C-alpha positions, 0 to 999 in steps of 0.5 A: 544526506548526513555524511553522504559521501559515496562508498562502495557497498559490500553487496552489489545491487540487483540488475534490471536487464531482463527481456520478455523471453529471459523472464519466463525462461529464468522463472522456468529454470528456478522452478525446475531447480527447486522441483529437483531439490524437493524430489531429492529431499523426498527420495533421500530422507525418510520421515522417521529420520527427518529433522529440522536441520535436514528438511526445514533448514535447507528448504528455507535456504532454498526459498531465500535464494529463490526470492532474490530472483523471483521478486524481481521477475514479478516486479516488472509487471508493475513498473516496466514501460515495455508492455511485452516485458510486463506481459512476460512478468505476469506470465512468470508470476503465474508460473511461480504461483502455479508451482507454489500450489504444486509444491504446497500439495506434495504429500511426500514433502508434507510427510517430512515436514509433519514428521519433524513437527510431531517430534516437537524439537526444541527450537528458537522462536523464529525456527519454531514459527518456520516449522509451524507455518510450513506445516500449516501451509500444506494443510491449508492447501488441501492435504487434509482432504481425501486424495482423488477428486476432492483434492484435485478440485481443490488444486484447480480452485487454487490455480484459478484463484491465482490466475484471477488475482494476477489478471485482475491487478494486471487490468488495473495497471494497464487501465488507460481510460480518460474523459475529454472535457472542455476547459470550461468544464474543468473550471477551478482545477489548478493550472499546474494540473491542466498543463499536464493534460493531453490536448485534443485534436480532430473531434476533441480539438480544444479539449483536455483529456483527464485520465483516472490516474491519481494526479488527475483524478483527485485534483478534479474531485477537489477543485472542479467547480461544475458538479456535472464534471465531478459527477461524470468523473466519479461515475466513470472512475467507478466503472473504469475496469468493467473487465474485472467485474466477473473476475471478482465475482468468480474469486469470491465464489471460489474462495468460499468453496475452497474454505468450506472444503477445508471445514471452515464456515467461510473464507473469512474464518479461514483467512483470519485464523492466523491473523492477530484478530483470530476470529471473524467474531472479533472483526465483526464486533470491532467494525460494528462497534466503530460504525455505531460510534461514528455514524452520528458524527458522520451525519453531523459532518455531512449536514455541515458540509451541506451548508457550504453546498447551499451557499455555493448553489445560492451564489450560482443563483440556484438556491431555490432549486437546490433539493438539499442532497449531498452527493459522494462527488461533493465530499472532497470539493466542499470539504476543501472549501470548508478547510479554506474558509474555517481553517484558512488552509489552502492545500494548493498554496501549502503544497508550494512548501513541499516540493517532492525532492526536498521533502524526500530529503527532509523525510530521510533526515528524519529517519537518519536522526530517529533510527541512526541511519544514513542514506547516500544517493547513488547517481551517475558513475557511482552506479556504474561502479557498483553494477556488476555489468559496469553499466549504471543504467542496468541497476534501475528499471527506468531513468526516473528512478532514484537509488540510495545505499542505506547504512547504519550511522557510526553510533549504530556501527556504520554497517551496510543496511541495503538499497532503497529505490524511489519510483515516484511519477505515473507512466503508462502501464505502471502500478497506479497507486502508492505502495512499497515493493520488496525487491530482494529480502534480507536473511542469513545465508548458509555460511552465516553472512547476512544478505542485505535487502533491496526495497522500492517505493512505487508512487504516482505523484504529479510530474514537474512542469517547466515552471514548477517542481512536483509539489505535494499536497499535505495528504500526499506528504502523509502518503509518501511518509507512510510508504517510506515507513514500509520501506524502512521496515523492509530495510532494517529487518533482521531475521534469519529467514526471508519468509519473515523479513521486514513487512512479512507480518500479519495483515492486521499489524503490517500497517501499524509501523507506517501508520504510527510514523504518519504522526510525524506529518502532523507534528509542528516541528517536523512539518517545519523541518520538512517544508521548503518553498519551491521558490528557494530551490532555484533562480528559475523557480523564483522567477516563475513564482513571481510571475504567478504571484499577485502584484506586490505579494511578499516573497514567501518564507523558506519554511512553512509559516507557523500560522499555516502549520497551526491551521493545517494541524487543526484540520487533522480530524476535521470530517474524520467520521466521514473518512473512517466511515468510508474505510468501514464501508470497505472493511464491512464489504470485505467481510460481507463477501467473504463471510456469507451465511451459505455458499448459495448466498455468495453464488447469488450475491450481486457484488456491485449491488452489495458494494453500493448498497453498503456504501449508501447505508454506511456513508451518509452521502447520496449516490446516483441511486438517489437520482433513480439510477439502479443500485448497480450503477457502478462497480467499485469492487472491480477497482478494489485491488486490496481484496484481490491482492492479499487483503481478503478478509483483511481490510479491517486491518487498516483500522485495527492496526491504528489501535496499535499505531496510536497506542505506540505513538502516544505511549512512547513518542508523543512527548518527544517524537525525535527522541533518538533513544526511543527511535532506536528502541523502536527500530530494534524492538519492532521494525527489526523483528518483522514476522519472526515472532508473534506480533502481540509479543513485539507490541507488548515487549515494546509498550511494556504491557498489552496494547489497548484501544484507549488512544485509538478512540480518544484520537477519533473523539469517540471514547465512551 
């Protein structure tokens, strides 16, 4: 990268040297140390003498220090190749979660925090937020309930909910199912995908094993010519985590019980109160209005895709037998064909211009130019030089992991920012989607110096093969840029307290910064700068390309040709109503299970039927129920980690935050996406703030006005 000569950072990186026994022992030590400190505060400080500096500030410093170790101890369950270490990490996570509940239900500590709150001290914004949110946590954990049986029941519920969430995610991470198919059944799937599949022996001799990991799943539902194969894969995907079905149901019932105990009408009201939306009424109206605006367009899009299915069936000699149905497993397949025929967009071909390694370099260059940053990859002996053990292997958790030190450029002062890690390929037991994980937060230490953050992208892009590097489809380019956007948000955060660092914002805002950055992946100039045909990376790759290319085909250009860029950009909102109706299905299901009319309703609700019923009503495509399967044929909610992992009554935020992201992009960046002045203003005015001030203030300060929905509805083509 620019000026990327290695220099030793002022702060050593974290170490990843834990063992199964040390993870649990370390978590127990951390918990006991914090418990002793809280006991001391409660013993030595009387409520009438409590101040922000004697209670809240030391508590915040304790939390800051704990986060440096706790996040890593819980991180192993998502990335370690050692199942025993993953199990220990899960156990440690449960220990900390249980302790968090214990700590949040201490009457003596609440008395101190509440005493400070009642004195109404004059504090700057971030400290005031710390005081208000710290106090509210105690109330949300039942300290407004009468002591005795009711409060004990609430504590039992909270601990059980924690265990359910951790176990649910562990089941998702550990899922290793698959289906054996013959090569004939996998007709149409690209060779570079088939080459990565396990080859069967014995009763499966001659077959290939397709897993449910993204690098296998998505190419199959996009390219498999046989509808029976796509149907089988989709149905089994929806049933890959049956063990999570009862966990999901129990969670919904317990959340509702806990919310009603606190005086809320349901869990959604409890969860949304502290978000930007504030009320369930706002969320329900937003989702309902969007559904109304999108439904007609969704039906028209399905009708058009059905024409392609009719042509396909006719070409197979099945035209007369075709009953006109368009199924959920048809969507990606015929959408791809439509893009290829109408827009001349071949995603497989376009991926040749987006090798993972060079695409990452291009993305980091964009952030360097826009935000005034420098990324220096740390490899080989340089890792050993910064490791406190002197061993380079100790500063990463797997050999595949890339590591960068991140700095301000000279114009921004040349100071150290933090560490960025990229863990990009699938492994057994690894977190199965794409996400950004904070490893260590940034904050101001008691001596006034800054503690620098460490953050990681954990993704599941295809691995390189002997003939090709890992190549990204354009939607994967968007995903990578999105998650890297979260990583940048995490890196450049400049808050006093770790509690508000980086992406620690409300859930209906946290996606906005990354969603805004997705626009760069649809900007012709940036697409060209990101592209780099894999045949130009080495002589071996060039030879491989020539071997697979049709005879006489010209050597491809280094960068993506302008005509392909234009065609690709033109597809951005093709079948966009269907995409957003699918998001609405998730968001409306989320509200349905968290906003029941009564507790009896959620107790009697069949979550699988509700999930599939809402999909069939919202998304105008048939499912297996159209063929006579019962409505509980699949259990998609059992794979829905978001609703168990922090997005409860919050999935609407993916759509709501688009309102903010598009408003920011079109108001500030659309005319000149690489304007360095605006980029730095965005970095300092939005990303740096994290959750240290109300998000609406962050938005209005940046925009110079209150945000509006105009750009959002205009972008979707549904403005009224």
